[in-house]
PQR file of N, CA, C, O and H, with PARSE charges and radii, in Angstrom:
ATOM      1  N   MET A   1     209.536 104.080 300.290 -0.4000 1.5000
ATOM      2  CA  MET A   1     209.396 102.720 300.976 -0.0000 2.0000
ATOM      3  C   MET A   1     210.700 102.498 301.764  0.5500 1.7000
ATOM      4  O   MET A   1     211.744 102.226 301.171 -0.5500 1.4000
ATOM      5  N   PRO A   2     210.636 102.616 303.116 -0.5600 1.5000
ATOM      6  CA  PRO A   2     211.810 102.295 303.961  0.2800 2.0000
ATOM      7  C   PRO A   2     212.161 100.851 303.925  0.5500 1.7000
ATOM      8  O   PRO A   2     211.284 100.006 304.100 -0.5500 1.4000
ATOM      9  N   ILE A   3     213.469 100.507 303.696 -0.4000 1.5000
ATOM     10  CA  ILE A   3     213.872  99.125 303.755 -0.0000 2.0000
ATOM     11  C   ILE A   3     215.013  99.045 304.712  0.5500 1.7000
ATOM     12  O   ILE A   3     215.993  99.773 304.555 -0.5500 1.4000
ATOM     13  H   ILE A   3     214.182 101.194 303.554  0.4000 1.0000
ATOM     14  N   ALA A   4     214.928  98.145 305.752 -0.4000 1.5000
ATOM     15  CA  ALA A   4     215.949  97.942 306.676 -0.0000 2.0000
ATOM     16  C   ALA A   4     216.579  96.483 306.407  0.5500 1.7000
ATOM     17  O   ALA A   4     215.889  95.466 306.468 -0.5500 1.4000
ATOM     18  H   ALA A   4     214.132  97.554 305.880  0.4000 1.0000
ATOM     19  N   THR A   5     217.791  96.478 306.139 -0.4000 1.5000
ATOM     20  CA  THR A   5     218.502  95.174 305.982 -0.0000 2.0000
ATOM     21  C   THR A   5     219.379  94.878 307.194  0.5500 1.7000
ATOM     22  O   THR A   5     220.188  95.709 307.606 -0.5500 1.4000
ATOM     23  H   THR A   5     218.352  97.305 306.089  0.4000 1.0000
ATOM     24  N   ILE A   6     219.208  93.674 307.764 -0.4000 1.5000
ATOM     25  CA  ILE A   6     219.955  93.386 308.993 -0.0000 2.0000
ATOM     26  C   ILE A   6     220.752  92.073 308.670  0.5500 1.7000
ATOM     27  O   ILE A   6     220.187  91.082 308.208 -0.5500 1.4000
ATOM     28  H   ILE A   6     218.551  92.999 307.429  0.4000 1.0000
ATOM     29  N   TYR A   7     221.973  92.116 308.914 -0.4000 1.5000
ATOM     30  CA  TYR A   7     222.866  90.907 308.778 -0.0000 2.0000
ATOM     31  C   TYR A   7     223.079  90.295 310.207  0.5500 1.7000
ATOM     32  O   TYR A   7     223.488  91.000 311.129 -0.5500 1.4000
ATOM     33  H   TYR A   7     222.432  92.920 309.289  0.4000 1.0000
ATOM     34  N   LEU A   8     222.815  89.078 310.352 -0.4000 1.5000
ATOM     35  CA  LEU A   8     223.016  88.405 311.593 -0.0000 2.0000
ATOM     36  C   LEU A   8     223.434  86.929 311.415  0.5500 1.7000
ATOM     37  O   LEU A   8     223.053  86.239 310.470 -0.5500 1.4000
ATOM     38  H   LEU A   8     222.482  88.505 309.603  0.4000 1.0000
ATOM     39  N   LEU A   9     224.214  86.521 312.364 -0.4000 1.5000
ATOM     40  CA  LEU A   9     224.642  85.144 312.335 -0.0000 2.0000
ATOM     41  C   LEU A   9     223.550  84.222 312.593  0.5500 1.7000
ATOM     42  O   LEU A   9     222.666  84.557 313.382 -0.5500 1.4000
ATOM     43  H   LEU A   9     224.523  87.082 313.132  0.4000 1.0000
ATOM     44  N   GLU A  10     223.516  82.998 311.958 -0.4000 1.5000
ATOM     45  CA  GLU A  10     222.457  82.001 312.144 -0.0000 2.0000
ATOM     46  C   GLU A  10     222.263  81.567 313.480  0.5500 1.7000
ATOM     47  O   GLU A  10     223.198  81.660 314.276 -0.5500 1.4000
ATOM     48  H   GLU A  10     224.234  82.726 311.317  0.4000 1.0000
ATOM     49  N   GLY A  11     221.106  81.078 313.845 -0.4000 1.5000
ATOM     50  CA  GLY A  11     220.919  80.447 315.115 -0.0000 2.0000
ATOM     51  C   GLY A  11     219.802  81.111 315.918  0.5500 1.7000
ATOM     52  O   GLY A  11     219.534  80.640 317.023 -0.5500 1.4000
ATOM     53  H   GLY A  11     220.347  81.003 313.199  0.4000 1.0000
ATOM     54  N   ARG A  12     219.151  82.135 315.470 -0.4000 1.5000
ATOM     55  CA  ARG A  12     218.076  82.778 316.141 -0.0000 2.0000
ATOM     56  C   ARG A  12     216.811  81.921 315.897  0.5500 1.7000
ATOM     57  O   ARG A  12     216.699  81.255 314.868 -0.5500 1.4000
ATOM     58  H   ARG A  12     219.369  82.518 314.572  0.4000 1.0000
ATOM     59  N   THR A  13     215.893  81.947 316.823 -0.4000 1.5000
ATOM     60  CA  THR A  13     214.695  81.214 316.617 -0.0000 2.0000
ATOM     61  C   THR A  13     213.713  82.035 315.823  0.5500 1.7000
ATOM     62  O   THR A  13     213.787  83.263 315.797 -0.5500 1.4000
ATOM     63  H   THR A  13     215.984  82.488 317.660  0.4000 1.0000
ATOM     64  N   PRO A  14     212.732  81.305 315.129 -0.5600 1.5000
ATOM     65  CA  PRO A  14     211.741  82.097 314.485  0.2800 2.0000
ATOM     66  C   PRO A  14     211.004  83.166 315.300  0.5500 1.7000
ATOM     67  O   PRO A  14     210.617  84.207 314.768 -0.5500 1.4000
ATOM     68  N   GLU A  15     210.819  82.900 316.568 -0.4000 1.5000
ATOM     69  CA  GLU A  15     210.211  83.854 317.472 -0.0000 2.0000
ATOM     70  C   GLU A  15     211.062  85.080 317.620  0.5500 1.7000
ATOM     71  O   GLU A  15     210.530  86.190 317.606 -0.5500 1.4000
ATOM     72  H   GLU A  15     211.133  82.055 317.000  0.4000 1.0000
ATOM     73  N   GLN A  16     212.349  84.937 317.759 -0.4000 1.5000
ATOM     74  CA  GLN A  16     213.300  85.963 317.955 -0.0000 2.0000
ATOM     75  C   GLN A  16     213.294  86.837 316.563  0.5500 1.7000
ATOM     76  O   GLN A  16     213.267  88.067 316.597 -0.5500 1.4000
ATOM     77  H   GLN A  16     212.781  84.035 317.769  0.4000 1.0000
ATOM     78  N   LYS A  17     213.320  86.163 315.452 -0.4000 1.5000
ATOM     79  CA  LYS A  17     213.341  86.921 314.209 -0.0000 2.0000
ATOM     80  C   LYS A  17     211.999  87.691 314.009  0.5500 1.7000
ATOM     81  O   LYS A  17     212.013  88.815 313.506 -0.5500 1.4000
ATOM     82  H   LYS A  17     213.342  85.164 315.424  0.4000 1.0000
ATOM     83  N   ARG A  18     210.888  87.117 314.383 -0.4000 1.5000
ATOM     84  CA  ARG A  18     209.557  87.730 314.351 -0.0000 2.0000
ATOM     85  C   ARG A  18     209.599  88.983 315.155  0.5500 1.7000
ATOM     86  O   ARG A  18     209.206  90.047 314.679 -0.5500 1.4000
ATOM     87  H   ARG A  18     210.876  86.204 314.791  0.4000 1.0000
ATOM     88  N   GLU A  19     210.084  88.876 316.405 -0.4000 1.5000
ATOM     89  CA  GLU A  19     210.193  90.017 317.354 -0.0000 2.0000
ATOM     90  C   GLU A  19     211.078  91.079 316.750  0.5500 1.7000
ATOM     91  O   GLU A  19     210.713  92.254 316.767 -0.5500 1.4000
ATOM     92  H   GLU A  19     210.403  88.011 316.792  0.4000 1.0000
ATOM     93  N   LEU A  20     212.232  90.712 316.213 -0.4000 1.5000
ATOM     94  CA  LEU A  20     213.128  91.666 315.631 -0.0000 2.0000
ATOM     95  C   LEU A  20     212.453  92.474 314.519  0.5500 1.7000
ATOM     96  O   LEU A  20     212.515  93.703 314.497 -0.5500 1.4000
ATOM     97  H   LEU A  20     212.529  89.757 316.199  0.4000 1.0000
ATOM     98  N   ILE A  21     211.794  91.739 313.580 -0.4000 1.5000
ATOM     99  CA  ILE A  21     211.022  92.410 312.534 -0.0000 2.0000
ATOM    100  C   ILE A  21     209.994  93.360 312.974  0.5500 1.7000
ATOM    101  O   ILE A  21     209.861  94.471 312.460 -0.5500 1.4000
ATOM    102  H   ILE A  21     211.743  90.741 313.597  0.4000 1.0000
ATOM    103  N   LYS A  22     209.199  92.868 314.022 -0.4000 1.5000
ATOM    104  CA  LYS A  22     208.233  93.726 314.566 -0.0000 2.0000
ATOM    105  C   LYS A  22     208.773  95.017 315.215  0.5500 1.7000
ATOM    106  O   LYS A  22     208.178  96.078 315.028 -0.5500 1.4000
ATOM    107  H   LYS A  22     209.307  91.965 314.440  0.4000 1.0000
ATOM    108  N   ASN A  23     209.887  94.953 315.974 -0.4000 1.5000
ATOM    109  CA  ASN A  23     210.478  96.006 316.566 -0.0000 2.0000
ATOM    110  C   ASN A  23     211.174  97.032 315.639  0.5500 1.7000
ATOM    111  O   ASN A  23     211.065  98.246 315.810 -0.5500 1.4000
ATOM    112  H   ASN A  23     210.370  94.091 316.126  0.4000 1.0000
ATOM    113  N   VAL A  24     211.871  96.485 314.684 -0.4000 1.5000
ATOM    114  CA  VAL A  24     212.523  97.325 313.575 -0.0000 2.0000
ATOM    115  C   VAL A  24     211.452  98.117 312.915  0.5500 1.7000
ATOM    116  O   VAL A  24     211.482  99.344 312.816 -0.5500 1.4000
ATOM    117  H   VAL A  24     211.960  95.499 314.545  0.4000 1.0000
ATOM    118  N   SER A  25     210.506  97.350 312.470 -0.4000 1.5000
ATOM    119  CA  SER A  25     209.314  97.978 311.712 -0.0000 2.0000
ATOM    120  C   SER A  25     208.731  99.154 312.493  0.5500 1.7000
ATOM    121  O   SER A  25     208.535 100.251 311.971 -0.5500 1.4000
ATOM    122  H   SER A  25     210.481  96.353 312.551  0.4000 1.0000
ATOM    123  N   SER A  26     208.454  98.860 313.811 -0.4000 1.5000
ATOM    124  CA  SER A  26     207.830  99.834 314.655 -0.0000 2.0000
ATOM    125  C   SER A  26     208.743 101.129 314.801  0.5500 1.7000
ATOM    126  O   SER A  26     208.279 102.267 314.728 -0.5500 1.4000
ATOM    127  H   SER A  26     208.613  97.968 314.235  0.4000 1.0000
ATOM    128  N   ALA A  27     210.023 100.857 315.004 -0.4000 1.5000
ATOM    129  CA  ALA A  27     210.896 102.023 315.062 -0.0000 2.0000
ATOM    130  C   ALA A  27     210.887 102.877 313.791  0.5500 1.7000
ATOM    131  O   ALA A  27     210.908 104.106 313.855 -0.5500 1.4000
ATOM    132  H   ALA A  27     210.400  99.933 315.063  0.4000 1.0000
ATOM    133  N   ILE A  28     210.856 102.228 312.675 -0.4000 1.5000
ATOM    134  CA  ILE A  28     210.749 102.991 311.429 -0.0000 2.0000
ATOM    135  C   ILE A  28     209.469 103.658 311.210  0.5500 1.7000
ATOM    136  O   ILE A  28     209.438 104.802 310.755 -0.5500 1.4000
ATOM    137  H   ILE A  28     210.838 101.229 312.623  0.4000 1.0000
ATOM    138  N   ILE A  29     208.343 102.970 311.524 -0.4000 1.5000
ATOM    139  CA  ILE A  29     207.040 103.566 311.414 -0.0000 2.0000
ATOM    140  C   ILE A  29     206.939 104.832 312.299  0.5500 1.7000
ATOM    141  O   ILE A  29     206.473 105.880 311.851 -0.5500 1.4000
ATOM    142  H   ILE A  29     208.368 102.040 311.893  0.4000 1.0000
ATOM    143  N   HIS A  30     207.377 104.710 313.534 -0.4000 1.5000
ATOM    144  CA  HIS A  30     207.264 105.916 314.438 -0.0000 2.0000
ATOM    145  C   HIS A  30     208.326 106.990 314.193  0.5500 1.7000
ATOM    146  O   HIS A  30     208.026 108.171 314.365 -0.5500 1.4000
ATOM    147  H   HIS A  30     207.755 103.860 313.898  0.4000 1.0000
ATOM    148  N   THR A  31     209.531 106.641 313.807 -0.4000 1.5000
ATOM    149  CA  THR A  31     210.519 107.729 313.583 -0.0000 2.0000
ATOM    150  C   THR A  31     210.345 108.450 312.256  0.5500 1.7000
ATOM    151  O   THR A  31     210.580 109.654 312.154 -0.5500 1.4000
ATOM    152  H   THR A  31     209.775 105.682 313.668  0.4000 1.0000
ATOM    153  N   LEU A  32     209.933 107.709 311.252 -0.4000 1.5000
ATOM    154  CA  LEU A  32     209.853 108.326 309.873 -0.0000 2.0000
ATOM    155  C   LEU A  32     208.312 108.640 309.552  0.5500 1.7000
ATOM    156  O   LEU A  32     208.011 109.183 308.489 -0.5500 1.4000
ATOM    157  H   LEU A  32     209.742 106.731 311.335  0.4000 1.0000
ATOM    158  N   ALA A  33     207.407 108.305 310.443 -0.4000 1.5000
ATOM    159  CA  ALA A  33     205.968 108.455 310.207 -0.0000 2.0000
ATOM    160  C   ALA A  33     205.567 107.658 308.847  0.5500 1.7000
ATOM    161  O   ALA A  33     204.738 108.123 308.065 -0.5500 1.4000
ATOM    162  H   ALA A  33     207.652 107.864 311.306  0.4000 1.0000
ATOM    163  N   ALA A  34     206.150 106.564 308.658 -0.4000 1.5000
ATOM    164  CA  ALA A  34     205.859 105.784 307.447 -0.0000 2.0000
ATOM    165  C   ALA A  34     204.722 104.880 307.737  0.5500 1.7000
ATOM    166  O   ALA A  34     204.564 104.324 308.824 -0.5500 1.4000
ATOM    167  H   ALA A  34     206.824 106.186 309.293  0.4000 1.0000
ATOM    168  N   PRO A  35     203.902 104.755 306.664 -0.5600 1.5000
ATOM    169  CA  PRO A  35     202.732 103.796 306.734  0.2800 2.0000
ATOM    170  C   PRO A  35     203.251 102.357 306.926  0.5500 1.7000
ATOM    171  O   PRO A  35     204.141 101.948 306.180 -0.5500 1.4000
ATOM    172  N   PRO A  36     202.742 101.578 307.884 -0.5600 1.5000
ATOM    173  CA  PRO A  36     203.175 100.282 308.172  0.2800 2.0000
ATOM    174  C   PRO A  36     203.394  99.374 306.923  0.5500 1.7000
ATOM    175  O   PRO A  36     204.373  98.632 306.846 -0.5500 1.4000
ATOM    176  N   GLU A  37     202.495  99.456 306.002 -0.4000 1.5000
ATOM    177  CA  GLU A  37     202.501  98.699 304.720 -0.0000 2.0000
ATOM    178  C   GLU A  37     203.598  99.023 303.785  0.5500 1.7000
ATOM    179  O   GLU A  37     203.856  98.308 302.817 -0.5500 1.4000
ATOM    180  H   GLU A  37     201.700 100.059 306.065  0.4000 1.0000
ATOM    181  N   SER A  38     204.284 100.175 304.095 -0.4000 1.5000
ATOM    182  CA  SER A  38     205.491 100.554 303.184 -0.0000 2.0000
ATOM    183  C   SER A  38     206.763 100.110 303.785  0.5500 1.7000
ATOM    184  O   SER A  38     207.804 100.249 303.143 -0.5500 1.4000
ATOM    185  H   SER A  38     204.075 100.756 304.881  0.4000 1.0000
ATOM    186  N   VAL A  39     206.764  99.599 304.934 -0.4000 1.5000
ATOM    187  CA  VAL A  39     208.128  99.206 305.750 -0.0000 2.0000
ATOM    188  C   VAL A  39     208.427  97.784 305.301  0.5500 1.7000
ATOM    189  O   VAL A  39     207.580  96.891 305.317 -0.5500 1.4000
ATOM    190  H   VAL A  39     205.918  99.485 305.455  0.4000 1.0000
ATOM    191  N   ARG A  40     209.668  97.630 304.906 -0.4000 1.5000
ATOM    192  CA  ARG A  40     210.268  96.275 304.633 -0.0000 2.0000
ATOM    193  C   ARG A  40     211.405  96.047 305.529  0.5500 1.7000
ATOM    194  O   ARG A  40     212.191  96.959 305.788 -0.5500 1.4000
ATOM    195  H   ARG A  40     210.356  98.356 304.893  0.4000 1.0000
ATOM    196  N   VAL A  41     211.524  94.869 306.011 -0.4000 1.5000
ATOM    197  CA  VAL A  41     212.664  94.402 306.887 -0.0000 2.0000
ATOM    198  C   VAL A  41     213.259  93.152 306.239  0.5500 1.7000
ATOM    199  O   VAL A  41     212.506  92.211 305.987 -0.5500 1.4000
ATOM    200  H   VAL A  41     210.886  94.129 305.801  0.4000 1.0000
ATOM    201  N   ILE A  42     214.499  93.086 305.966 -0.4000 1.5000
ATOM    202  CA  ILE A  42     215.214  92.022 305.250 -0.0000 2.0000
ATOM    203  C   ILE A  42     216.151  91.486 306.231  0.5500 1.7000
ATOM    204  O   ILE A  42     217.004  92.243 306.695 -0.5500 1.4000
ATOM    205  H   ILE A  42     215.110  93.851 306.170  0.4000 1.0000
ATOM    206  N   LEU A  43     216.085  90.178 306.626 -0.4000 1.5000
ATOM    207  CA  LEU A  43     217.052  89.520 307.573 -0.0000 2.0000
ATOM    208  C   LEU A  43     217.967  88.608 306.620  0.5500 1.7000
ATOM    209  O   LEU A  43     217.503  87.729 305.893 -0.5500 1.4000
ATOM    210  H   LEU A  43     215.392  89.563 306.248  0.4000 1.0000
ATOM    211  N   ASN A  44     219.182  88.897 306.709 -0.4000 1.5000
ATOM    212  CA  ASN A  44     220.234  88.072 306.050 -0.0000 2.0000
ATOM    213  C   ASN A  44     221.002  87.256 306.989  0.5500 1.7000
ATOM    214  O   ASN A  44     221.931  87.763 307.619 -0.5500 1.4000
ATOM    215  H   ASN A  44     219.559  89.611 307.300  0.4000 1.0000
ATOM    216  N   GLU A  45     220.665  85.978 307.132 -0.4000 1.5000
ATOM    217  CA  GLU A  45     221.371  85.164 308.090 -0.0000 2.0000
ATOM    218  C   GLU A  45     222.708  84.521 307.412  0.5500 1.7000
ATOM    219  O   GLU A  45     222.672  83.998 306.298 -0.5500 1.4000
ATOM    220  H   GLU A  45     219.911  85.567 306.620  0.4000 1.0000
ATOM    221  N   MET A  46     223.727  84.603 308.091 -0.4000 1.5000
ATOM    222  CA  MET A  46     224.981  84.039 307.649 -0.0000 2.0000
ATOM    223  C   MET A  46     225.423  82.898 308.449  0.5500 1.7000
ATOM    224  O   MET A  46     225.295  82.942 309.673 -0.5500 1.4000
ATOM    225  H   MET A  46     223.756  85.027 308.996  0.4000 1.0000
ATOM    226  N   PRO A  47     225.968  81.809 307.826 -0.5600 1.5000
ATOM    227  CA  PRO A  47     226.545  80.744 308.640  0.2800 2.0000
ATOM    228  C   PRO A  47     227.806  81.290 309.254  0.5500 1.7000
ATOM    229  O   PRO A  47     228.409  82.229 308.734 -0.5500 1.4000
ATOM    230  N   PHE A  48     228.224  80.670 310.419 -0.4000 1.5000
ATOM    231  CA  PHE A  48     229.304  81.206 311.154 -0.0000 2.0000
ATOM    232  C   PHE A  48     230.607  81.148 310.297  0.5500 1.7000
ATOM    233  O   PHE A  48     231.480  81.996 310.484 -0.5500 1.4000
ATOM    234  H   PHE A  48     227.734  79.907 310.841  0.4000 1.0000
ATOM    235  N   ASP A  49     230.743  80.275 309.463 -0.4000 1.5000
ATOM    236  CA  ASP A  49     231.948  80.190 308.604 -0.0000 2.0000
ATOM    237  C   ASP A  49     232.072  81.164 307.492  0.5500 1.7000
ATOM    238  O   ASP A  49     233.080  81.225 306.787 -0.5500 1.4000
ATOM    239  H   ASP A  49     230.034  79.586 309.311  0.4000 1.0000
ATOM    240  N   HIS A  50     230.974  81.967 307.336 -0.4000 1.5000
ATOM    241  CA  HIS A  50     230.967  83.044 306.364 -0.0000 2.0000
ATOM    242  C   HIS A  50     231.226  84.433 306.990  0.5500 1.7000
ATOM    243  O   HIS A  50     231.000  85.465 306.358 -0.5500 1.4000
ATOM    244  H   HIS A  50     230.155  81.917 307.908  0.4000 1.0000
ATOM    245  N   TYR A  51     231.676  84.428 308.167 -0.4000 1.5000
ATOM    246  CA  TYR A  51     231.859  85.727 308.929 -0.0000 2.0000
ATOM    247  C   TYR A  51     233.129  85.662 309.728  0.5500 1.7000
ATOM    248  O   TYR A  51     233.463  84.640 310.327 -0.5500 1.4000
ATOM    249  H   TYR A  51     231.860  83.590 308.681  0.4000 1.0000
ATOM    250  N   GLY A  52     233.843  86.794 309.724 -0.4000 1.5000
ATOM    251  CA  GLY A  52     235.103  86.834 310.492 -0.0000 2.0000
ATOM    252  C   GLY A  52     235.261  88.242 311.155  0.5500 1.7000
ATOM    253  O   GLY A  52     234.688  89.254 310.751 -0.5500 1.4000
ATOM    254  H   GLY A  52     233.571  87.624 309.237  0.4000 1.0000
ATOM    255  N   ILE A  53     236.089  88.182 312.194 -0.4000 1.5000
ATOM    256  CA  ILE A  53     236.439  89.369 313.017 -0.0000 2.0000
ATOM    257  C   ILE A  53     238.036  89.303 313.240  0.5500 1.7000
ATOM    258  O   ILE A  53     238.654  88.296 313.588 -0.5500 1.4000
ATOM    259  H   ILE A  53     236.555  87.361 312.522  0.4000 1.0000
ATOM    260  N   ALA A  54     238.510  90.408 313.006 -0.4000 1.5000
ATOM    261  CA  ALA A  54     240.086  90.633 313.220 -0.0000 2.0000
ATOM    262  C   ALA A  54     240.830  89.543 312.480  0.5500 1.7000
ATOM    263  O   ALA A  54     241.803  89.012 313.015 -0.5500 1.4000
ATOM    264  H   ALA A  54     238.009  91.226 312.724  0.4000 1.0000
ATOM    265  N   GLY A  55     240.429  89.191 311.306 -0.4000 1.5000
ATOM    266  CA  GLY A  55     241.161  88.287 310.520 -0.0000 2.0000
ATOM    267  C   GLY A  55     240.975  86.807 310.803  0.5500 1.7000
ATOM    268  O   GLY A  55     241.664  85.964 310.228 -0.5500 1.4000
ATOM    269  H   GLY A  55     239.638  89.622 310.872  0.4000 1.0000
ATOM    270  N   LEU A  56     240.048  86.498 311.683 -0.4000 1.5000
ATOM    271  CA  LEU A  56     239.731  85.135 312.132 -0.0000 2.0000
ATOM    272  C   LEU A  56     238.265  84.762 311.889  0.5500 1.7000
ATOM    273  O   LEU A  56     237.380  85.611 311.994 -0.5500 1.4000
ATOM    274  H   LEU A  56     239.489  87.183 312.150  0.4000 1.0000
ATOM    275  N   PRO A  57     238.010  83.468 311.559 -0.5600 1.5000
ATOM    276  CA  PRO A  57     236.617  83.075 311.525  0.2800 2.0000
ATOM    277  C   PRO A  57     235.916  83.355 312.819  0.5500 1.7000
ATOM    278  O   PRO A  57     236.588  83.168 313.832 -0.5500 1.4000
ATOM    279  N   VAL A  58     234.685  83.771 312.964 -0.4000 1.5000
ATOM    280  CA  VAL A  58     234.091  84.309 314.140 -0.0000 2.0000
ATOM    281  C   VAL A  58     234.133  83.222 315.351  0.5500 1.7000
ATOM    282  O   VAL A  58     234.309  83.599 316.510 -0.5500 1.4000
ATOM    283  H   VAL A  58     234.139  83.924 312.141  0.4000 1.0000
ATOM    284  N   LEU A  59     233.974  81.957 315.041 -0.4000 1.5000
ATOM    285  CA  LEU A  59     234.138  81.016 316.119 -0.0000 2.0000
ATOM    286  C   LEU A  59     235.500  80.946 316.708  0.5500 1.7000
ATOM    287  O   LEU A  59     235.688  80.779 317.913 -0.5500 1.4000
ATOM    288  H   LEU A  59     233.832  81.651 314.100  0.4000 1.0000
ATOM    289  N   GLU A  60     236.441  81.077 315.832 -0.4000 1.5000
ATOM    290  CA  GLU A  60     237.859  81.060 316.354 -0.0000 2.0000
ATOM    291  C   GLU A  60     238.136  82.248 317.128  0.5500 1.7000
ATOM    292  O   GLU A  60     238.740  82.168 318.198 -0.5500 1.4000
ATOM    293  H   GLU A  60     236.288  81.212 314.853  0.4000 1.0000
ATOM    294  N   TYR A  61     237.720  83.374 316.641 -0.4000 1.5000
ATOM    295  CA  TYR A  61     237.920  84.727 317.371 -0.0000 2.0000
ATOM    296  C   TYR A  61     237.212  84.639 318.832  0.5500 1.7000
ATOM    297  O   TYR A  61     237.814  84.991 319.847 -0.5500 1.4000
ATOM    298  H   TYR A  61     237.229  83.439 315.772  0.4000 1.0000
ATOM    299  N   ARG A  62     235.943  84.160 318.851 -0.4000 1.5000
ATOM    300  CA  ARG A  62     235.318  84.045 320.123 -0.0000 2.0000
ATOM    301  C   ARG A  62     236.034  83.137 321.049  0.5500 1.7000
ATOM    302  O   ARG A  62     236.102  83.405 322.249 -0.5500 1.4000
ATOM    303  H   ARG A  62     235.455  83.874 318.027  0.4000 1.0000
ATOM    304  N   SER A  63     236.588  82.039 320.526 -0.4000 1.5000
ATOM    305  CA  SER A  63     237.324  81.070 321.362 -0.0000 2.0000
ATOM    306  C   SER A  63     238.599  81.759 321.992  0.5500 1.7000
ATOM    307  O   SER A  63     238.918  81.580 323.167 -0.5500 1.4000
ATOM    308  H   SER A  63     236.533  81.821 319.552  0.4000 1.0000
ATOM    309  N   GLN A  64     239.276  82.533 321.144 -0.4000 1.5000
ATOM    310  CA  GLN A  64     240.518  83.192 321.706 -0.0000 2.0000
ATOM    311  C   GLN A  64     240.027  84.237 322.711  0.5500 1.7000
ATOM    312  O   GLN A  64     240.652  84.339 323.767 -0.5500 1.4000
ATOM    313  H   GLN A  64     239.017  82.678 320.189  0.4000 1.0000
ATOM    314  N   LYS A  65     238.961  85.028 322.483 -0.4000 1.5000
ATOM    315  CA  LYS A  65     238.517  86.024 323.404 -0.0000 2.0000
ATOM    316  C   LYS A  65     238.168  85.321 324.803  0.5500 1.7000
ATOM    317  O   LYS A  65     238.527  85.821 325.869 -0.5500 1.4000
ATOM    318  H   LYS A  65     238.454  84.945 321.625  0.4000 1.0000
ATOM    319  N   GLU A  66     237.492  84.207 324.726 -0.4000 1.5000
ATOM    320  CA  GLU A  66     237.142  83.507 325.976 -0.0000 2.0000
ATOM    321  C   GLU A  66     238.357  83.096 326.722  0.5500 1.7000
ATOM    322  O   GLU A  66     238.409  83.217 327.946 -0.5500 1.4000
ATOM    323  H   GLU A  66     237.200  83.801 323.860  0.4000 1.0000
ATOM    324  N   LYS A  67     239.399  82.583 325.976 -0.4000 1.5000
ATOM    325  CA  LYS A  67     240.702  82.211 326.627 -0.0000 2.0000
ATOM    326  C   LYS A  67     241.364  83.453 327.276  0.5500 1.7000
ATOM    327  O   LYS A  67     241.948  83.332 328.353 -0.5500 1.4000
ATOM    328  H   LYS A  67     239.357  82.485 324.982  0.4000 1.0000
ATOM    329  N   GLN A  68     241.285  84.615 326.654 -0.4000 1.5000
ATOM    330  CA  GLN A  68     241.905  85.774 327.180 -0.0000 2.0000
ATOM    331  C   GLN A  68     241.124  86.204 328.417  0.5500 1.7000
ATOM    332  O   GLN A  68     241.744  86.615 329.398 -0.5500 1.4000
ATOM    333  H   GLN A  68     240.810  84.713 325.779  0.4000 1.0000
ATOM    334  N   GLU A  69     239.821  86.129 328.417 -0.4000 1.5000
ATOM    335  CA  GLU A  69     238.959  86.491 329.552 -0.0000 2.0000
ATOM    336  C   GLU A  69     239.224  85.598 330.739  0.5500 1.7000
ATOM    337  O   GLU A  69     239.259  86.031 331.890 -0.5500 1.4000
ATOM    338  H   GLU A  69     239.318  85.794 327.621  0.4000 1.0000
ATOM    339  N   THR A  70     239.422  84.256 330.393 -0.4000 1.5000
ATOM    340  CA  THR A  70     239.744  83.339 331.510 -0.0000 2.0000
ATOM    341  C   THR A  70     241.021  83.610 332.130  0.5500 1.7000
ATOM    342  O   THR A  70     241.145  83.534 333.352 -0.5500 1.4000
ATOM    343  H   THR A  70     239.394  83.904 329.457  0.4000 1.0000
ATOM    344  N   LYS A  71     242.026  83.937 331.330 -0.4000 1.5000
ATOM    345  CA  LYS A  71     243.340  84.349 331.895 -0.0000 2.0000
ATOM    346  C   LYS A  71     243.274  85.620 332.789  0.5500 1.7000
ATOM    347  O   LYS A  71     243.915  85.712 333.836 -0.5500 1.4000
ATOM    348  H   LYS A  71     241.925  84.000 330.337  0.4000 1.0000
ATOM    349  N   LYS A  72     242.490  86.552 332.329 -0.4000 1.5000
ATOM    350  CA  LYS A  72     242.365  87.765 333.105 -0.0000 2.0000
ATOM    351  C   LYS A  72     241.656  87.469 334.501  0.5500 1.7000
ATOM    352  O   LYS A  72     242.048  88.016 335.532 -0.5500 1.4000
ATOM    353  H   LYS A  72     241.969  86.477 331.479  0.4000 1.0000
ATOM    354  N   ILE A  73     240.672  86.643 334.480 -0.4000 1.5000
ATOM    355  CA  ILE A  73     240.060  86.259 335.715 -0.0000 2.0000
ATOM    356  C   ILE A  73     241.000  85.469 336.633  0.5500 1.7000
ATOM    357  O   ILE A  73     241.006  85.666 337.848 -0.5500 1.4000
ATOM    358  H   ILE A  73     240.354  86.199 333.643  0.4000 1.0000
ATOM    359  N   GLY A  74     241.769  84.599 336.051 -0.4000 1.5000
ATOM    360  CA  GLY A  74     242.722  83.823 336.796 -0.0000 2.0000
ATOM    361  C   GLY A  74     243.886  84.594 337.321  0.5500 1.7000
ATOM    362  O   GLY A  74     244.480  84.218 338.332 -0.5500 1.4000
ATOM    363  H   GLY A  74     241.763  84.439 335.064  0.4000 1.0000
ATOM    364  N   ASN A  75     244.242  85.717 336.626 -0.4000 1.5000
ATOM    365  CA  ASN A  75     245.366  86.550 337.127 -0.0000 2.0000
ATOM    366  C   ASN A  75     244.900  87.570 338.152  0.5500 1.7000
ATOM    367  O   ASN A  75     245.717  88.096 338.909 -0.5500 1.4000
ATOM    368  H   ASN A  75     243.759  86.023 335.805  0.4000 1.0000
ATOM    369  N   SER A  76     243.645  87.853 338.192 -0.4000 1.5000
ATOM    370  CA  SER A  76     243.207  88.863 339.120 -0.0000 2.0000
ATOM    371  C   SER A  76     242.868  88.255 340.486  0.5500 1.7000
ATOM    372  O   SER A  76     242.527  88.998 341.407 -0.5500 1.4000
ATOM    373  H   SER A  76     242.982  87.426 337.577  0.4000 1.0000
ATOM    374  N   SER A  77     242.949  86.956 340.642 -0.4000 1.5000
ATOM    375  CA  SER A  77     242.668  86.347 341.969 -0.0000 2.0000
ATOM    376  C   SER A  77     243.903  86.487 342.877  0.5500 1.7000
ATOM    377  O   SER A  77     243.878  86.045 344.026 -0.5500 1.4000
ATOM    378  H   SER A  77     243.226  86.353 339.894  0.4000 1.0000
TER
END
């Protein structure tokens, strides 16, 4: 029984999650020749404050990256 576990940050719509489950299941079914009823997909949604990148909470990391990108754009003019 193939099981795919996907961790993602919260905020996706039910339609997006449904499509993700459908597409991941399809890839497993076709790649492994697995019967559809044997495939499991588990989505683990995390709040933004439960995830970090480069030692920073993800929202703080993204904010810093945006500031860096804005500086690059401003300096290239």
